[in-house]
mmCIF file of the protein (N, C-alpha, C, O) and its ligand, coordinates in Angstrom:
data_MODEL
# 
_entry.id   MODEL 
# 
loop_
_entity.id 
_entity.type 
_entity.pdbx_number_of_molecules 
1 polymer     1 
2 non-polymer 1 
# 
_entity_poly.entity_id                      1 
_entity_poly.type                           'polypeptide(L)' 
_entity_poly.nstd_linkage                   no 
_entity_poly.nstd_monomer                   no 
_entity_poly.pdbx_seq_one_letter_code       MTGGGDLTFRCPDCGEAMAVNESMRDALLDHGCVVCGSTVSAAAFSPAEPE 
_entity_poly.pdbx_seq_one_letter_code_can   MTGGGDLTFRCPDCGEAMAVNESMRDALLDHGCVVCGSTVSAAAFSPAEPE 
_entity_poly.pdbx_strand_id                 A 
# 
loop_
_entity_poly_seq.entity_id 
_entity_poly_seq.num 
_entity_poly_seq.mon_id 
_entity_poly_seq.hetero 
1 1  MET n 
1 2  THR n 
1 3  GLY n 
1 4  GLY n 
1 5  GLY n 
1 6  ASP n 
1 7  LEU n 
1 8  THR n 
1 9  PHE n 
1 10 ARG n 
1 11 CYS n 
1 12 PRO n 
1 13 ASP n 
1 14 CYS n 
1 15 GLY n 
1 16 GLU n 
1 17 ALA n 
1 18 MET n 
1 19 ALA n 
1 20 VAL n 
1 21 ASN n 
1 22 GLU n 
1 23 SER n 
1 24 MET n 
1 25 ARG n 
1 26 ASP n 
1 27 ALA n 
1 28 LEU n 
1 29 LEU n 
1 30 ASP n 
1 31 HIS n 
1 32 GLY n 
1 33 CYS n 
1 34 VAL n 
1 35 VAL n 
1 36 CYS n 
1 37 GLY n 
1 38 SER n 
1 39 THR n 
1 40 VAL n 
1 41 SER n 
1 42 ALA n 
1 43 ALA n 
1 44 ALA n 
1 45 PHE n 
1 46 SER n 
1 47 PRO n 
1 48 ALA n 
1 49 GLU n 
1 50 PRO n 
1 51 GLU n 
# 
loop_
_struct_asym.id 
_struct_asym.entity_id 
A 1 
B 2 
# 
loop_
_chem_comp.id 
_chem_comp.type 
_chem_comp.mon_nstd_flag 
ALA 'L-peptide linking' y 
ARG 'L-peptide linking' y 
ASN 'L-peptide linking' y 
ASP 'L-peptide linking' y 
CYS 'L-peptide linking' y 
GLU 'L-peptide linking' y 
GLY 'peptide linking'   y 
HIS 'L-peptide linking' y 
LEU 'L-peptide linking' y 
MET 'L-peptide linking' y 
PHE 'L-peptide linking' y 
PRO 'L-peptide linking' y 
SER 'L-peptide linking' y 
THR 'L-peptide linking' y 
VAL 'L-peptide linking' y 
ZN  non-polymer         . 
# 
_pdbx_entity_nonpoly.entity_id   2 
_pdbx_entity_nonpoly.name        ? 
_pdbx_entity_nonpoly.comp_id     ZN 
# 
_pdbx_nonpoly_scheme.asym_id         B 
_pdbx_nonpoly_scheme.entity_id       2 
_pdbx_nonpoly_scheme.mon_id          ZN 
_pdbx_nonpoly_scheme.ndb_seq_num     1 
_pdbx_nonpoly_scheme.pdb_seq_num     101 
_pdbx_nonpoly_scheme.auth_seq_num    101 
_pdbx_nonpoly_scheme.pdb_mon_id      ZN 
_pdbx_nonpoly_scheme.auth_mon_id     ZN 
_pdbx_nonpoly_scheme.pdb_strand_id   A 
_pdbx_nonpoly_scheme.pdb_ins_code    . 
# 
loop_
_atom_site.group_PDB 
_atom_site.id 
_atom_site.type_symbol 
_atom_site.label_atom_id 
_atom_site.label_alt_id 
_atom_site.label_comp_id 
_atom_site.label_asym_id 
_atom_site.label_entity_id 
_atom_site.label_seq_id 
_atom_site.pdbx_PDB_ins_code 
_atom_site.Cartn_x 
_atom_site.Cartn_y 
_atom_site.Cartn_z 
_atom_site.occupancy 
_atom_site.B_iso_or_equiv 
_atom_site.pdbx_formal_charge 
_atom_site.auth_seq_id 
_atom_site.auth_comp_id 
_atom_site.auth_asym_id 
_atom_site.auth_atom_id 
_atom_site.pdbx_PDB_model_num 
ATOM   1   N  N  . MET A 1 1  ? -4.517 -4.371 -2.100  1.00 0.00 ? 1   MET A N  1 
ATOM   2   C  CA . MET A 1 1  ? -5.071 -3.011 -2.002  1.00 0.00 ? 1   MET A CA 1 
ATOM   3   C  C  . MET A 1 1  ? -5.046 -2.341 -3.366  1.00 0.00 ? 1   MET A C  1 
ATOM   4   O  O  . MET A 1 1  ? -4.091 -2.493 -4.129  1.00 0.00 ? 1   MET A O  1 
ATOM   5   N  N  . THR A 1 2  ? -6.089 -1.611 -3.660  1.00 0.00 ? 2   THR A N  1 
ATOM   6   C  CA . THR A 1 2  ? -6.139 -0.873 -4.910  1.00 0.00 ? 2   THR A CA 1 
ATOM   7   C  C  . THR A 1 2  ? -6.421 0.597  -4.623  1.00 0.00 ? 2   THR A C  1 
ATOM   8   O  O  . THR A 1 2  ? -6.793 0.956  -3.506  1.00 0.00 ? 2   THR A O  1 
ATOM   9   N  N  . GLY A 1 3  ? -6.247 1.436  -5.622  1.00 0.00 ? 3   GLY A N  1 
ATOM   10  C  CA . GLY A 1 3  ? -6.469 2.861  -5.439  1.00 0.00 ? 3   GLY A CA 1 
ATOM   11  C  C  . GLY A 1 3  ? -5.365 3.474  -4.613  1.00 0.00 ? 3   GLY A C  1 
ATOM   12  O  O  . GLY A 1 3  ? -4.287 2.900  -4.465  1.00 0.00 ? 3   GLY A O  1 
ATOM   13  N  N  . GLY A 1 4  ? -5.643 4.646  -4.077  1.00 0.00 ? 4   GLY A N  1 
ATOM   14  C  CA . GLY A 1 4  ? -4.634 5.319  -3.275  1.00 0.00 ? 4   GLY A CA 1 
ATOM   15  C  C  . GLY A 1 4  ? -3.603 5.988  -4.156  1.00 0.00 ? 4   GLY A C  1 
ATOM   16  O  O  . GLY A 1 4  ? -3.943 6.584  -5.178  1.00 0.00 ? 4   GLY A O  1 
ATOM   17  N  N  . GLY A 1 5  ? -2.348 5.890  -3.765  1.00 0.00 ? 5   GLY A N  1 
ATOM   18  C  CA . GLY A 1 5  ? -1.293 6.618  -4.455  1.00 0.00 ? 5   GLY A CA 1 
ATOM   19  C  C  . GLY A 1 5  ? -1.094 6.136  -5.876  1.00 0.00 ? 5   GLY A C  1 
ATOM   20  O  O  . GLY A 1 5  ? -0.959 4.938  -6.125  1.00 0.00 ? 5   GLY A O  1 
ATOM   21  N  N  . ASP A 1 6  ? -1.076 7.061  -6.791  1.00 0.00 ? 6   ASP A N  1 
ATOM   22  C  CA . ASP A 1 6  ? -0.778 6.709  -8.171  1.00 0.00 ? 6   ASP A CA 1 
ATOM   23  C  C  . ASP A 1 6  ? 0.361  7.561  -8.717  1.00 0.00 ? 6   ASP A C  1 
ATOM   24  O  O  . ASP A 1 6  ? 0.633  7.562  -9.918  1.00 0.00 ? 6   ASP A O  1 
ATOM   25  N  N  . LEU A 1 7  ? 1.013  8.274  -7.832  1.00 0.00 ? 7   LEU A N  1 
ATOM   26  C  CA . LEU A 1 7  ? 2.180  9.062  -8.206  1.00 0.00 ? 7   LEU A CA 1 
ATOM   27  C  C  . LEU A 1 7  ? 3.273  8.803  -7.174  1.00 0.00 ? 7   LEU A C  1 
ATOM   28  O  O  . LEU A 1 7  ? 2.995  8.405  -6.042  1.00 0.00 ? 7   LEU A O  1 
ATOM   29  N  N  . THR A 1 8  ? 4.500  9.031  -7.577  1.00 0.00 ? 8   THR A N  1 
ATOM   30  C  CA . THR A 1 8  ? 5.596  8.986  -6.629  1.00 0.00 ? 8   THR A CA 1 
ATOM   31  C  C  . THR A 1 8  ? 6.167  10.391 -6.476  1.00 0.00 ? 8   THR A C  1 
ATOM   32  O  O  . THR A 1 8  ? 6.539  11.035 -7.458  1.00 0.00 ? 8   THR A O  1 
ATOM   33  N  N  . PHE A 1 9  ? 6.231  10.855 -5.234  1.00 0.00 ? 9   PHE A N  1 
ATOM   34  C  CA . PHE A 1 9  ? 6.852  12.137 -4.934  1.00 0.00 ? 9   PHE A CA 1 
ATOM   35  C  C  . PHE A 1 9  ? 8.257  11.885 -4.402  1.00 0.00 ? 9   PHE A C  1 
ATOM   36  O  O  . PHE A 1 9  ? 8.451  11.079 -3.492  1.00 0.00 ? 9   PHE A O  1 
ATOM   37  N  N  . ARG A 1 10 ? 9.223  12.576 -4.971  1.00 0.00 ? 10  ARG A N  1 
ATOM   38  C  CA . ARG A 1 10 ? 10.567 12.529 -4.413  1.00 0.00 ? 10  ARG A CA 1 
ATOM   39  C  C  . ARG A 1 10 ? 11.029 13.964 -4.205  1.00 0.00 ? 10  ARG A C  1 
ATOM   40  O  O  . ARG A 1 10 ? 11.161 14.728 -5.161  1.00 0.00 ? 10  ARG A O  1 
ATOM   41  N  N  . CYS A 1 11 ? 11.271 14.319 -2.960  1.00 0.00 ? 11  CYS A N  1 
ATOM   42  C  CA . CYS A 1 11 ? 11.689 15.674 -2.652  1.00 0.00 ? 11  CYS A CA 1 
ATOM   43  C  C  . CYS A 1 11 ? 13.087 15.926 -3.197  1.00 0.00 ? 11  CYS A C  1 
ATOM   44  O  O  . CYS A 1 11 ? 14.007 15.160 -2.908  1.00 0.00 ? 11  CYS A O  1 
ATOM   45  N  N  . PRO A 1 12 ? 13.262 16.989 -3.983  1.00 0.00 ? 12  PRO A N  1 
ATOM   46  C  CA . PRO A 1 12 ? 14.578 17.290 -4.549  1.00 0.00 ? 12  PRO A CA 1 
ATOM   47  C  C  . PRO A 1 12 ? 15.547 17.812 -3.501  1.00 0.00 ? 12  PRO A C  1 
ATOM   48  O  O  . PRO A 1 12 ? 16.752 17.872 -3.743  1.00 0.00 ? 12  PRO A O  1 
ATOM   49  N  N  . ASP A 1 13 ? 15.033 18.187 -2.345  1.00 0.00 ? 13  ASP A N  1 
ATOM   50  C  CA . ASP A 1 13 ? 15.880 18.780 -1.310  1.00 0.00 ? 13  ASP A CA 1 
ATOM   51  C  C  . ASP A 1 13 ? 16.345 17.749 -0.293  1.00 0.00 ? 13  ASP A C  1 
ATOM   52  O  O  . ASP A 1 13 ? 17.544 17.628 -0.042  1.00 0.00 ? 13  ASP A O  1 
ATOM   53  N  N  . CYS A 1 14 ? 15.409 17.000 0.301   1.00 0.00 ? 14  CYS A N  1 
ATOM   54  C  CA . CYS A 1 14 ? 15.787 16.037 1.349   1.00 0.00 ? 14  CYS A CA 1 
ATOM   55  C  C  . CYS A 1 14 ? 15.820 14.611 0.824   1.00 0.00 ? 14  CYS A C  1 
ATOM   56  O  O  . CYS A 1 14 ? 16.318 13.716 1.507   1.00 0.00 ? 14  CYS A O  1 
ATOM   57  N  N  . GLY A 1 15 ? 15.294 14.382 -0.385  1.00 0.00 ? 15  GLY A N  1 
ATOM   58  C  CA . GLY A 1 15 ? 15.367 13.052 -0.978  1.00 0.00 ? 15  GLY A CA 1 
ATOM   59  C  C  . GLY A 1 15 ? 14.295 12.098 -0.517  1.00 0.00 ? 15  GLY A C  1 
ATOM   60  O  O  . GLY A 1 15 ? 14.283 10.938 -0.927  1.00 0.00 ? 15  GLY A O  1 
ATOM   61  N  N  . GLU A 1 16 ? 13.380 12.566 0.338   1.00 0.00 ? 16  GLU A N  1 
ATOM   62  C  CA . GLU A 1 16 ? 12.295 11.707 0.797   1.00 0.00 ? 16  GLU A CA 1 
ATOM   63  C  C  . GLU A 1 16 ? 11.407 11.313 -0.379  1.00 0.00 ? 16  GLU A C  1 
ATOM   64  O  O  . GLU A 1 16 ? 11.058 12.160 -1.202  1.00 0.00 ? 16  GLU A O  1 
ATOM   65  N  N  . ALA A 1 17 ? 11.043 10.050 -0.464  1.00 0.00 ? 17  ALA A N  1 
ATOM   66  C  CA . ALA A 1 17 ? 10.171 9.577  -1.529  1.00 0.00 ? 17  ALA A CA 1 
ATOM   67  C  C  . ALA A 1 17 ? 8.953  8.903  -0.917  1.00 0.00 ? 17  ALA A C  1 
ATOM   68  O  O  . ALA A 1 17 ? 9.059  8.188  0.079   1.00 0.00 ? 17  ALA A O  1 
ATOM   69  N  N  . MET A 1 18 ? 7.792  9.139  -1.525  1.00 0.00 ? 18  MET A N  1 
ATOM   70  C  CA . MET A 1 18 ? 6.564  8.521  -1.030  1.00 0.00 ? 18  MET A CA 1 
ATOM   71  C  C  . MET A 1 18 ? 5.539  8.457  -2.143  1.00 0.00 ? 18  MET A C  1 
ATOM   72  O  O  . MET A 1 18 ? 5.570  9.237  -3.096  1.00 0.00 ? 18  MET A O  1 
ATOM   73  N  N  . ALA A 1 19 ? 4.612  7.490  -1.995  1.00 0.00 ? 19  ALA A N  1 
ATOM   74  C  CA . ALA A 1 19 ? 3.501  7.399  -2.933  1.00 0.00 ? 19  ALA A CA 1 
ATOM   75  C  C  . ALA A 1 19 ? 2.443  8.410  -2.542  1.00 0.00 ? 19  ALA A C  1 
ATOM   76  O  O  . ALA A 1 19 ? 2.114  8.544  -1.363  1.00 0.00 ? 19  ALA A O  1 
ATOM   77  N  N  . VAL A 1 20 ? 1.914  9.116  -3.513  1.00 0.00 ? 20  VAL A N  1 
ATOM   78  C  CA . VAL A 1 20 ? 0.887  10.116 -3.249  1.00 0.00 ? 20  VAL A CA 1 
ATOM   79  C  C  . VAL A 1 20 ? -0.219 9.994  -4.282  1.00 0.00 ? 20  VAL A C  1 
ATOM   80  O  O  . VAL A 1 20 ? -0.019 9.451  -5.369  1.00 0.00 ? 20  VAL A O  1 
ATOM   81  N  N  . ASN A 1 21 ? -1.397 10.513 -3.921  1.00 0.00 ? 21  ASN A N  1 
ATOM   82  C  CA . ASN A 1 21 ? -2.460 10.637 -4.912  1.00 0.00 ? 21  ASN A CA 1 
ATOM   83  C  C  . ASN A 1 21 ? -2.544 12.096 -5.364  1.00 0.00 ? 21  ASN A C  1 
ATOM   84  O  O  . ASN A 1 21 ? -1.746 12.936 -4.948  1.00 0.00 ? 21  ASN A O  1 
ATOM   85  N  N  . GLU A 1 22 ? -3.525 12.379 -6.220  1.00 0.00 ? 22  GLU A N  1 
ATOM   86  C  CA . GLU A 1 22 ? -3.558 13.720 -6.810  1.00 0.00 ? 22  GLU A CA 1 
ATOM   87  C  C  . GLU A 1 22 ? -3.833 14.800 -5.773  1.00 0.00 ? 22  GLU A C  1 
ATOM   88  O  O  . GLU A 1 22 ? -3.279 15.896 -5.861  1.00 0.00 ? 22  GLU A O  1 
ATOM   89  N  N  . SER A 1 23 ? -4.680 14.504 -4.796  1.00 0.00 ? 23  SER A N  1 
ATOM   90  C  CA . SER A 1 23 ? -4.980 15.524 -3.781  1.00 0.00 ? 23  SER A CA 1 
ATOM   91  C  C  . SER A 1 23 ? -3.761 15.767 -2.892  1.00 0.00 ? 23  SER A C  1 
ATOM   92  O  O  . SER A 1 23 ? -3.512 16.894 -2.463  1.00 0.00 ? 23  SER A O  1 
ATOM   93  N  N  . MET A 1 24 ? -3.002 14.701 -2.619  1.00 0.00 ? 24  MET A N  1 
ATOM   94  C  CA . MET A 1 24 ? -1.778 14.873 -1.842  1.00 0.00 ? 24  MET A CA 1 
ATOM   95  C  C  . MET A 1 24 ? -0.743 15.670 -2.634  1.00 0.00 ? 24  MET A C  1 
ATOM   96  O  O  . MET A 1 24 ? -0.003 16.478 -2.073  1.00 0.00 ? 24  MET A O  1 
ATOM   97  N  N  . ARG A 1 25 ? -0.700 15.431 -3.945  1.00 0.00 ? 25  ARG A N  1 
ATOM   98  C  CA . ARG A 1 25 ? 0.208  16.207 -4.790  1.00 0.00 ? 25  ARG A CA 1 
ATOM   99  C  C  . ARG A 1 25 ? -0.131 17.699 -4.710  1.00 0.00 ? 25  ARG A C  1 
ATOM   100 O  O  . ARG A 1 25 ? 0.754  18.542 -4.560  1.00 0.00 ? 25  ARG A O  1 
ATOM   101 N  N  . ASP A 1 26 ? -1.427 18.005 -4.813  1.00 0.00 ? 26  ASP A N  1 
ATOM   102 C  CA . ASP A 1 26 ? -1.839 19.408 -4.739  1.00 0.00 ? 26  ASP A CA 1 
ATOM   103 C  C  . ASP A 1 26 ? -1.437 20.024 -3.405  1.00 0.00 ? 26  ASP A C  1 
ATOM   104 O  O  . ASP A 1 26 ? -0.997 21.173 -3.353  1.00 0.00 ? 26  ASP A O  1 
ATOM   105 N  N  . ALA A 1 27 ? -1.591 19.252 -2.315  1.00 0.00 ? 27  ALA A N  1 
ATOM   106 C  CA . ALA A 1 27 ? -1.237 19.759 -0.993  1.00 0.00 ? 27  ALA A CA 1 
ATOM   107 C  C  . ALA A 1 27 ? 0.269  20.012 -0.901  1.00 0.00 ? 27  ALA A C  1 
ATOM   108 O  O  . ALA A 1 27 ? 0.700  21.015 -0.331  1.00 0.00 ? 27  ALA A O  1 
ATOM   109 N  N  . LEU A 1 28 ? 1.056  19.107 -1.459  1.00 0.00 ? 28  LEU A N  1 
ATOM   110 C  CA . LEU A 1 28 ? 2.518  19.288 -1.443  1.00 0.00 ? 28  LEU A CA 1 
ATOM   111 C  C  . LEU A 1 28 ? 2.919  20.519 -2.252  1.00 0.00 ? 28  LEU A C  1 
ATOM   112 O  O  . LEU A 1 28 ? 3.802  21.274 -1.845  1.00 0.00 ? 28  LEU A O  1 
ATOM   113 N  N  . LEU A 1 29 ? 2.269  20.717 -3.396  1.00 0.00 ? 29  LEU A N  1 
ATOM   114 C  CA . LEU A 1 29 ? 2.575  21.885 -4.226  1.00 0.00 ? 29  LEU A CA 1 
ATOM   115 C  C  . LEU A 1 29 ? 2.220  23.170 -3.488  1.00 0.00 ? 29  LEU A C  1 
ATOM   116 O  O  . LEU A 1 29 ? 2.902  24.186 -3.624  1.00 0.00 ? 29  LEU A O  1 
ATOM   117 N  N  . ASP A 1 30 ? 1.141  23.113 -2.701  1.00 0.00 ? 30  ASP A N  1 
ATOM   118 C  CA . ASP A 1 30 ? 0.698  24.312 -1.973  1.00 0.00 ? 30  ASP A CA 1 
ATOM   119 C  C  . ASP A 1 30 ? 1.566  24.590 -0.747  1.00 0.00 ? 30  ASP A C  1 
ATOM   120 O  O  . ASP A 1 30 ? 1.905  25.739 -0.462  1.00 0.00 ? 30  ASP A O  1 
ATOM   121 N  N  . HIS A 1 31 ? 1.919  23.524 -0.028  1.00 0.00 ? 31  HIS A N  1 
ATOM   122 C  CA . HIS A 1 31 ? 2.501  23.711 1.307   1.00 0.00 ? 31  HIS A CA 1 
ATOM   123 C  C  . HIS A 1 31 ? 3.969  23.322 1.396   1.00 0.00 ? 31  HIS A C  1 
ATOM   124 O  O  . HIS A 1 31 ? 4.630  23.647 2.382   1.00 0.00 ? 31  HIS A O  1 
ATOM   125 N  N  . GLY A 1 32 ? 4.492  22.633 0.389   1.00 0.00 ? 32  GLY A N  1 
ATOM   126 C  CA . GLY A 1 32 ? 5.880  22.205 0.423   1.00 0.00 ? 32  GLY A CA 1 
ATOM   127 C  C  . GLY A 1 32 ? 6.033  20.806 1.006   1.00 0.00 ? 32  GLY A C  1 
ATOM   128 O  O  . GLY A 1 32 ? 5.061  20.176 1.424   1.00 0.00 ? 32  GLY A O  1 
ATOM   129 N  N  . CYS A 1 33 ? 7.277  20.339 1.022   1.00 0.00 ? 33  CYS A N  1 
ATOM   130 C  CA . CYS A 1 33 ? 7.591  18.993 1.495   1.00 0.00 ? 33  CYS A CA 1 
ATOM   131 C  C  . CYS A 1 33 ? 7.176  18.822 2.955   1.00 0.00 ? 33  CYS A C  1 
ATOM   132 O  O  . CYS A 1 33 ? 7.443  19.684 3.793   1.00 0.00 ? 33  CYS A O  1 
ATOM   133 N  N  . VAL A 1 34 ? 6.521  17.701 3.245   1.00 0.00 ? 34  VAL A N  1 
ATOM   134 C  CA . VAL A 1 34 ? 6.070  17.464 4.616   1.00 0.00 ? 34  VAL A CA 1 
ATOM   135 C  C  . VAL A 1 34 ? 7.241  17.155 5.549   1.00 0.00 ? 34  VAL A C  1 
ATOM   136 O  O  . VAL A 1 34 ? 7.113  17.273 6.768   1.00 0.00 ? 34  VAL A O  1 
ATOM   137 N  N  . VAL A 1 35 ? 8.368  16.764 4.986   1.00 0.00 ? 35  VAL A N  1 
ATOM   138 C  CA . VAL A 1 35 ? 9.524  16.381 5.796   1.00 0.00 ? 35  VAL A CA 1 
ATOM   139 C  C  . VAL A 1 35 ? 10.411 17.587 6.098   1.00 0.00 ? 35  VAL A C  1 
ATOM   140 O  O  . VAL A 1 35 ? 10.749 17.839 7.254   1.00 0.00 ? 35  VAL A O  1 
ATOM   141 N  N  . CYS A 1 36 ? 10.790 18.338 5.047   1.00 0.00 ? 36  CYS A N  1 
ATOM   142 C  CA . CYS A 1 36 ? 11.770 19.407 5.233   1.00 0.00 ? 36  CYS A CA 1 
ATOM   143 C  C  . CYS A 1 36 ? 11.187 20.797 4.997   1.00 0.00 ? 36  CYS A C  1 
ATOM   144 O  O  . CYS A 1 36 ? 11.828 21.802 5.306   1.00 0.00 ? 36  CYS A O  1 
ATOM   145 N  N  . GLY A 1 37 ? 9.970  20.856 4.449   1.00 0.00 ? 37  GLY A N  1 
ATOM   146 C  CA . GLY A 1 37 ? 9.340  22.144 4.231   1.00 0.00 ? 37  GLY A CA 1 
ATOM   147 C  C  . GLY A 1 37 ? 9.792  22.860 2.978   1.00 0.00 ? 37  GLY A C  1 
ATOM   148 O  O  . GLY A 1 37 ? 9.364  23.985 2.719   1.00 0.00 ? 37  GLY A O  1 
ATOM   149 N  N  . SER A 1 38 ? 10.659 22.221 2.190   1.00 0.00 ? 38  SER A N  1 
ATOM   150 C  CA . SER A 1 38 ? 11.147 22.840 0.970   1.00 0.00 ? 38  SER A CA 1 
ATOM   151 C  C  . SER A 1 38 ? 10.032 22.995 -0.057  1.00 0.00 ? 38  SER A C  1 
ATOM   152 O  O  . SER A 1 38 ? 9.115  22.177 -0.124  1.00 0.00 ? 38  SER A O  1 
ATOM   153 N  N  . THR A 1 39 ? 10.121 24.056 -0.857  1.00 0.00 ? 39  THR A N  1 
ATOM   154 C  CA . THR A 1 39 ? 9.157  24.251 -1.931  1.00 0.00 ? 39  THR A CA 1 
ATOM   155 C  C  . THR A 1 39 ? 9.219  23.092 -2.917  1.00 0.00 ? 39  THR A C  1 
ATOM   156 O  O  . THR A 1 39 ? 10.298 22.655 -3.317  1.00 0.00 ? 39  THR A O  1 
ATOM   157 N  N  . VAL A 1 40 ? 8.048  22.604 -3.300  1.00 0.00 ? 40  VAL A N  1 
ATOM   158 C  CA . VAL A 1 40 ? 7.933  21.457 -4.189  1.00 0.00 ? 40  VAL A CA 1 
ATOM   159 C  C  . VAL A 1 40 ? 7.412  21.920 -5.542  1.00 0.00 ? 40  VAL A C  1 
ATOM   160 O  O  . VAL A 1 40 ? 6.458  22.695 -5.611  1.00 0.00 ? 40  VAL A O  1 
ATOM   161 N  N  . SER A 1 41 ? 8.033  21.449 -6.615  1.00 0.00 ? 41  SER A N  1 
ATOM   162 C  CA . SER A 1 41 ? 7.539  21.747 -7.954  1.00 0.00 ? 41  SER A CA 1 
ATOM   163 C  C  . SER A 1 41 ? 6.957  20.488 -8.578  1.00 0.00 ? 41  SER A C  1 
ATOM   164 O  O  . SER A 1 41 ? 7.153  19.378 -8.084  1.00 0.00 ? 41  SER A O  1 
ATOM   165 N  N  . ALA A 1 42 ? 6.237  20.688 -9.673  1.00 0.00 ? 42  ALA A N  1 
ATOM   166 C  CA . ALA A 1 42 ? 5.602  19.561 -10.351 1.00 0.00 ? 42  ALA A CA 1 
ATOM   167 C  C  . ALA A 1 42 ? 6.629  18.541 -10.838 1.00 0.00 ? 42  ALA A C  1 
ATOM   168 O  O  . ALA A 1 42 ? 6.301  17.373 -11.044 1.00 0.00 ? 42  ALA A O  1 
ATOM   169 N  N  . ALA A 1 43 ? 7.871  18.985 -11.022 1.00 0.00 ? 43  ALA A N  1 
ATOM   170 C  CA . ALA A 1 43 ? 8.911  18.081 -11.500 1.00 0.00 ? 43  ALA A CA 1 
ATOM   171 C  C  . ALA A 1 43 ? 9.294  17.028 -10.469 1.00 0.00 ? 43  ALA A C  1 
ATOM   172 O  O  . ALA A 1 43 ? 9.966  16.051 -10.798 1.00 0.00 ? 43  ALA A O  1 
ATOM   173 N  N  . ALA A 1 44 ? 8.870  17.224 -9.225  1.00 0.00 ? 44  ALA A N  1 
ATOM   174 C  CA . ALA A 1 44 ? 9.201  16.260 -8.160  1.00 0.00 ? 44  ALA A CA 1 
ATOM   175 C  C  . ALA A 1 44 ? 8.294  15.034 -8.189  1.00 0.00 ? 44  ALA A C  1 
ATOM   176 O  O  . ALA A 1 44 ? 8.489  14.098 -7.415  1.00 0.00 ? 44  ALA A O  1 
ATOM   177 N  N  . PHE A 1 45 ? 7.296  15.037 -9.084  1.00 0.00 ? 45  PHE A N  1 
ATOM   178 C  CA . PHE A 1 45 ? 6.354  13.942 -9.142  1.00 0.00 ? 45  PHE A CA 1 
ATOM   179 C  C  . PHE A 1 45 ? 6.546  13.125 -10.409 1.00 0.00 ? 45  PHE A C  1 
ATOM   180 O  O  . PHE A 1 45 ? 6.813  13.674 -11.478 1.00 0.00 ? 45  PHE A O  1 
ATOM   181 N  N  . SER A 1 46 ? 6.410  11.816 -10.281 1.00 0.00 ? 46  SER A N  1 
ATOM   182 C  CA . SER A 1 46 ? 6.468  10.938 -11.438 1.00 0.00 ? 46  SER A CA 1 
ATOM   183 C  C  . SER A 1 46 ? 5.419  9.848  -11.265 1.00 0.00 ? 46  SER A C  1 
ATOM   184 O  O  . SER A 1 46 ? 4.979  9.585  -10.146 1.00 0.00 ? 46  SER A O  1 
ATOM   185 N  N  . PRO A 1 47 ? 5.012  9.208  -12.365 1.00 0.00 ? 47  PRO A N  1 
ATOM   186 C  CA . PRO A 1 47 ? 4.046  8.132  -12.245 1.00 0.00 ? 47  PRO A CA 1 
ATOM   187 C  C  . PRO A 1 47 ? 4.615  7.012  -11.370 1.00 0.00 ? 47  PRO A C  1 
ATOM   188 O  O  . PRO A 1 47 ? 5.792  6.667  -11.471 1.00 0.00 ? 47  PRO A O  1 
ATOM   189 N  N  . ALA A 1 48 ? 3.760  6.454  -10.513 1.00 0.00 ? 48  ALA A N  1 
ATOM   190 C  CA . ALA A 1 48 ? 4.203  5.361  -9.657  1.00 0.00 ? 48  ALA A CA 1 
ATOM   191 C  C  . ALA A 1 48 ? 4.611  4.165  -10.510 1.00 0.00 ? 48  ALA A C  1 
ATOM   192 O  O  . ALA A 1 48 ? 3.972  3.845  -11.513 1.00 0.00 ? 48  ALA A O  1 
ATOM   193 N  N  . GLU A 1 49 ? 5.692  3.515  -10.084 1.00 0.00 ? 49  GLU A N  1 
ATOM   194 C  CA . GLU A 1 49 ? 6.166  2.351  -10.817 1.00 0.00 ? 49  GLU A CA 1 
ATOM   195 C  C  . GLU A 1 49 ? 5.481  1.104  -10.288 1.00 0.00 ? 49  GLU A C  1 
ATOM   196 O  O  . GLU A 1 49 ? 5.427  0.887  -9.078  1.00 0.00 ? 49  GLU A O  1 
ATOM   197 N  N  . PRO A 1 50 ? 4.962  0.289  -11.186 1.00 0.00 ? 50  PRO A N  1 
ATOM   198 C  CA . PRO A 1 50 ? 4.332  -0.960 -10.738 1.00 0.00 ? 50  PRO A CA 1 
ATOM   199 C  C  . PRO A 1 50 ? 5.364  -1.919 -10.149 1.00 0.00 ? 50  PRO A C  1 
ATOM   200 O  O  . PRO A 1 50 ? 6.510  -1.969 -10.596 1.00 0.00 ? 50  PRO A O  1 
ATOM   201 N  N  . GLU A 1 51 ? 4.945  -2.663 -9.158  1.00 0.00 ? 51  GLU A N  1 
ATOM   202 C  CA . GLU A 1 51 ? 5.867  -3.623 -8.550  1.00 0.00 ? 51  GLU A CA 1 
ATOM   203 C  C  . GLU A 1 51 ? 5.288  -5.015 -8.654  1.00 0.00 ? 51  GLU A C  1 
ATOM   204 O  O  . GLU A 1 51 ? 5.909  -5.977 -8.201  1.00 0.00 ? 51  GLU A O  1 
HETATM 205 ZN ZN . ZN  B 2 .  ? 11.937 17.422 1.640   1.00 0.00 2 101 ZN  A ZN 1 
# 
């Protein structure tokens, strides 16, 4: 599979980590963590690590 998530989101509050794309990042920044609802900042995102 190619495309899709190119960032890794890790919630600073609940610790949930997931691969996200740019539109998902924007949604998280707008609405908060999908798991715990905590406010998300840009610092919670990092480039996805290749495996
Ligand atoms: Zn969370």
